[in-house]
TORPALO-476650 format. One line per field, with one value per residue (C-alpha): residue in three letters; x, y, z. Coordinates in nm, 2 decimals. Layout:
<pts>
resn	(ALA	...)
u	(X	...)
v	(Y	...)
w	(Z	...)
</pts>
This chain:
<pts>
resn	(MET	ILE	ILE	ASN	GLU	ASP	ASN	ASP	ILE	LYS	ILE	PHE	ASP	PRO	SER	LYS	LYS	THR	ASP	GLN	SER	GLY	GLU	VAL	LEU	SER	TYR	VAL	GLU	GLY	MET	ALA	HIS	HIS	ARG	GLN	ASN	GLY	ASN	VAL	ASP	LYS	ALA	LYS	GLU	LEU	GLY	VAL	ASP	ILE	ALA	LEU	SER	ILE	TYR	ASP	GLU	ASN	GLN	ASN	GLY	LYS	LEU	THR	ASP	GLU	ILE	PHE	LEU	SER	ALA	GLU	VAL	PHE	PRO	GLN	LEU	CYS	ALA	LEU	MET	LEU	PHE	SER	TYR	GLU	ALA	ALA	LEU	ASN	TYR	PHE	LEU	PRO	SER	GLN	GLN	LEU	SER	ALA	ILE	ALA	ILE	ASN	ALA	LEU	HIS	GLU	VAL	MET	SER	ARG	ASN	ASN	LEU	PRO	ILE	TYR	GLU	GLU	ILE	ILE	GLU	GLY	PRO	ALA	PHE	SER	PHE	TYR	TYR	LEU	SER	VAL	ARG	LYS	GLY	GLY	ALA	HIS	ILE	ALA	ASN	ASP	ILE	GLY	LYS	ALA	PHE	ALA	MET	LEU	CYS	ASN	LYS	ALA	ASN	ASP	ALA	GLN	PHE	ILE	ALA	GLU	GLY	GLU	ARG	LEU	TYR	LYS	LEU	VAL	LEU	ASP	ASP	VAL	GLN	ALA	GLN	ILE	GLU	SER	LEU	GLN	PHE	GLN	ASN)
u	(0.00	0.13	0.13	-0.05	-0.34	-0.66	-0.90	-0.99	-1.07	-1.44	-1.55	-1.86	-2.13	-2.40	-2.64	-2.66	-2.74	-3.10	-3.31	-3.32	-3.37	-3.73	-3.79	-3.64	-3.84	-4.16	-4.08	-4.01	-4.33	-4.53	-4.38	-4.46	-4.81	-4.86	-4.71	-4.93	-5.26	-5.18	-5.12	-4.77	-4.89	-5.18	-4.94	-4.71	-5.00	-5.13	-4.80	-4.77	-5.13	-5.07	-4.75	-4.93	-5.22	-4.99	-4.91	-5.28	-5.40	-5.72	-5.52	-5.57	-5.94	-5.85	-5.72	-5.94	-5.74	-5.49	-5.25	-5.14	-5.00	-4.76	-4.39	-4.32	-4.59	-4.61	-4.30	-4.45	-4.78	-4.61	-4.42	-4.74	-4.91	-4.63	-4.60	-4.98	-4.97	-4.69	-4.87	-5.20	-5.02	-4.86	-5.20	-5.43	-5.24	-5.26	-4.89	-4.57	-4.43	-4.71	-4.68	-4.30	-4.37	-4.63	-4.41	-4.11	-4.32	-4.44	-4.09	-3.96	-4.21	-4.15	-3.77	-3.79	-3.97	-3.67	-3.87	-3.65	-3.93	-3.90	-3.54	-3.62	-3.89	-3.67	-3.38	-3.59	-3.70	-4.08	-4.10	-3.93	-4.19	-4.47	-4.32	-4.30	-4.67	-4.76	-4.52	-4.67	-5.00	-5.33	-5.66	-5.51	-5.26	-5.43	-5.43	-5.07	-4.99	-5.18	-4.97	-4.65	-4.76	-4.84	-4.50	-4.31	-4.49	-4.38	-4.74	-4.73	-5.06	-5.23	-5.57	-5.62	-5.29	-5.34	-5.69	-5.57	-5.29	-5.53	-5.79	-5.55	-5.39	-5.74	-5.84	-5.54	-5.60	-5.96	-5.87	-5.61	-5.82	-6.10	-5.85	-5.71	-6.06	-6.15	-5.84	-5.96	-5.62	-5.62	-5.51)
v	(0.00	0.35	0.58	0.86	0.63	0.68	0.45	0.26	0.57	0.63	0.99	1.09	1.22	1.41	1.39	1.01	1.03	0.93	1.17	0.97	1.28	1.30	0.94	0.99	1.30	1.13	0.84	1.07	1.27	0.95	0.83	1.16	1.14	0.79	0.88	1.18	1.00	0.70	0.45	0.36	0.27	0.07	-0.12	-0.21	-0.32	-0.53	-0.71	-0.78	-0.91	-1.14	-1.28	-1.34	-1.50	-1.75	-1.89	-1.90	-2.25	-2.18	-2.19	-2.57	-2.51	-2.37	-2.71	-2.96	-3.27	-3.35	-3.49	-3.13	-3.12	-3.41	-3.35	-3.38	-3.14	-2.88	-2.68	-2.65	-2.55	-2.27	-2.16	-2.14	-1.94	-1.70	-1.65	-1.60	-1.33	-1.15	-1.17	-1.04	-0.75	-0.66	-0.70	-0.51	-0.23	0.10	0.14	-0.05	0.15	0.03	-0.33	-0.32	-0.18	-0.45	-0.73	-0.61	-0.61	-0.96	-1.09	-0.91	-1.08	-1.42	-1.39	-1.28	-1.60	-1.80	-2.08	-2.32	-2.35	-1.98	-2.02	-2.33	-2.14	-1.84	-2.05	-2.30	-2.30	-2.27	-1.89	-1.92	-2.17	-1.96	-1.64	-1.82	-1.90	-1.54	-1.40	-1.63	-1.45	-1.53	-1.66	-1.97	-1.83	-2.00	-2.33	-2.29	-2.21	-2.53	-2.73	-2.58	-2.67	-3.03	-3.06	-2.92	-3.17	-3.45	-3.50	-3.37	-3.43	-3.52	-3.35	-3.32	-3.14	-2.91	-2.82	-2.75	-2.53	-2.34	-2.31	-2.18	-1.93	-1.79	-1.80	-1.59	-1.34	-1.30	-1.27	-1.01	-0.81	-0.80	-0.69	-0.41	-0.29	-0.28	-0.07	0.19	0.30	0.65	0.73)
w	(0.00	-0.09	0.21	0.03	-0.08	0.11	-0.08	0.24	0.45	0.51	0.50	0.70	0.47	0.67	0.38	0.42	0.79	0.86	1.06	1.39	1.60	1.48	1.58	1.92	1.98	1.88	2.12	2.41	2.34	2.33	2.66	2.82	2.70	2.83	3.17	3.21	3.12	3.35	3.07	3.18	3.53	3.38	3.15	3.44	3.65	3.37	3.32	3.69	3.71	3.42	3.57	3.90	3.73	3.56	3.91	4.01	4.09	3.90	3.57	3.57	3.51	3.17	3.05	2.89	3.00	3.28	3.02	2.96	3.32	3.27	3.32	2.95	2.83	3.11	3.01	2.65	2.80	3.00	2.69	2.49	2.76	2.80	2.42	2.40	2.67	2.50	2.16	2.32	2.48	2.14	1.96	2.19	2.38	2.20	2.14	2.11	2.40	2.63	2.52	2.59	2.94	3.01	2.87	3.07	3.39	3.32	3.27	3.57	3.80	3.63	3.66	4.02	4.12	4.01	3.86	3.66	3.41	3.32	3.23	3.03	2.84	2.77	2.65	2.46	2.09	2.15	2.10	1.76	1.63	1.76	1.61	1.28	1.30	1.37	1.11	0.85	0.92	0.75	0.89	1.05	1.30	1.60	1.42	1.32	1.69	1.78	1.54	1.67	2.03	1.93	1.75	2.05	2.27	2.04	1.94	1.59	1.41	1.73	1.70	2.07	2.12	1.81	1.93	2.29	2.17	1.94	2.21	2.48	2.24	2.16	2.53	2.64	2.36	2.46	2.83	2.77	2.53	2.80	3.07	2.84	2.76	3.13	3.21	2.96	2.82	2.68	2.32)
</pts>
């Protein structure tokens, strides 16, 4: 290389810089708005309430069969429920900021309880399969979620497992939507 050659030197070109300051300002203004109207507190409360409800003994009443509480299936059931709660918060809260706040509160409570199953869920592959189902989109997301649940339980093509996964996903979405509506978030 010749000492005077500068072909490998990158020159900053301000015209190529994206206008991120507008995005940041919009985000800050949105957060200020949500703090002032109480949405931030409601989102945190919702995340905590969901996390605590996961530990509620009445959750077993949501299952159609005791087979879903077996040691082999239970971790997958928990992963499905946690994913479904996150999806519902993202679907139904009025902004991404609020869904992030609620999801962070949910995970904070879950991680504080130091349950081994939580770490297993976070480190496991289940969320990836469920995200693929949602990302694929279409009218059959719930059925695709059910199929992913059955596959993760080593019960691929088992109609009972597919139906239970689909049913629980829809149940969580309906439950969270009702909770959000009752909290009356402000736009």
